[in-house]
C-alpha positions as CSV (number, residue, x, y, z in Angstrom):
1,M,-0.1,-0.1,-0.1
2,V,2.9,2.4,0.9
3,A,4.5,1.7,-2.7
4,S,1.2,2.1,-4.4
5,F,0.8,5.7,-2.8
6,A,4.4,6.6,-3.6
7,V,3.8,6.0,-7.3
8,D,0.5,7.8,-7.0
9,Y,2.6,11.0,-5.3
10,Y,5.3,10.6,-8.1
11,C,2.7,10.7,-11.1
12,L,1.1,13.7,-9.5
13,M,4.4,15.4,-9.3
14,S,5.1,14.4,-12.9
15,C,1.8,15.9,-14.1
16,M,1.8,18.9,-11.8
17,P,5.5,19.8,-11.0
18,N,4.0,22.3,-8.1
19,S,1.7,19.9,-6.5
20,F,4.5,19.3,-3.6
21,L,6.8,21.5,-2.0
22,L,10.3,19.3,-1.5
23,A,13.0,20.5,0.9
24,Q,15.6,20.5,-2.2
25,A,15.2,20.6,-5.9
26,I,15.4,17.2,-7.3
27,T,15.8,16.5,-10.9
28,D,16.8,12.8,-10.9
29,P,13.7,10.7,-11.4
30,L,15.2,7.8,-9.2
31,T,16.1,10.2,-6.4
32,L,12.5,11.4,-6.5
33,A,10.8,8.3,-6.6
34,F,12.6,7.2,-3.4
35,D,12.0,10.6,-1.6
36,F,8.4,10.0,-2.4
37,L,8.5,6.3,-0.9
38,Y,10.0,7.9,2.0
39,F,7.2,10.5,2.2
40,S,4.6,7.8,1.9
41,I,6.2,5.8,4.9
42,V,6.5,8.8,7.0
43,T,2.5,9.5,6.1
44,F,1.7,6.0,6.7
45,A,3.5,5.8,10.2
46,T,1.9,9.2,11.0
47,I,5.2,10.9,11.7
48,G,5.3,13.8,9.2
49,Y,8.6,15.4,9.3
50,G,7.5,18.4,7.2
51,D,10.3,18.1,4.8
52,I,7.9,17.3,1.6
53,V,4.3,19.2,1.6
54,P,1.7,18.9,-0.4
55,L,0.3,22.2,-1.9
56,V,-2.5,21.9,-4.1
57,W,-5.7,20.2,-3.2
58,E,-5.2,17.2,-5.3
59,A,-2.2,16.3,-3.4
60,K,-3.6,17.1,-0.1
61,L,-6.4,14.9,-1.0
62,L,-4.2,11.7,-1.9
63,V,-2.2,12.5,1.3
64,L,-5.6,12.4,3.4
65,L,-6.5,9.2,1.5
66,E,-3.2,7.4,2.6
67,I,-3.8,8.7,6.2
68,I,-7.3,7.3,6.6
69,S,-6.2,4.1,4.5
70,S,-3.4,3.5,7.1
71,F,-5.6,4.1,10.1
72,I,-8.1,1.8,8.8
73,M,-5.5,-0.9,8.0
74,I,-3.6,-0.7,11.4
75,T,-7.1,-0.7,13.3
76,F,-8.3,-3.8,11.2
77,V,-4.9,-5.8,11.9
78,I,-4.8,-4.9,15.6
79,S,-8.4,-5.9,16.1
80,N,-7.6,-9.2,14.4
81,L,-4.5,-10.1,16.2
82,R,-6.1,-12.2,18.7
83,K,-8.2,-14.1,15.8
84,I,-4.7,-14.8,14.3
85,N,-3.2,-16.0,17.1
86,N,-5.9,-18.4,17.9
87,T,-5.7,-20.1,14.6
88,T,-2.6,-21.9,15.9
89,P,-3.3,-25.5,15.9
90,N,-3.5,-27.1,19.3
91,K,-0.8,-29.7,20.3
92,N,-3.2,-31.7,22.6
């Protein structure tokens, strides 16, 4: 899921070059892809350092979707940990 949002951010930045404010100007596509993967992981983990900032509403909406998706996914995983733990076979 994190990689998918990173690709979305990269595509949005390719279509709309002013959609994100980066801490430094990046011209290398591979470096930009890595930075958006980093941004996606930081957003998913709800850390948010502020070195990459969405500027346009499309970018802000995409970031909000990732935050909501990560919250739902983390909540789902935590709520099902007990079920996952109970599915191990008994050795009686």
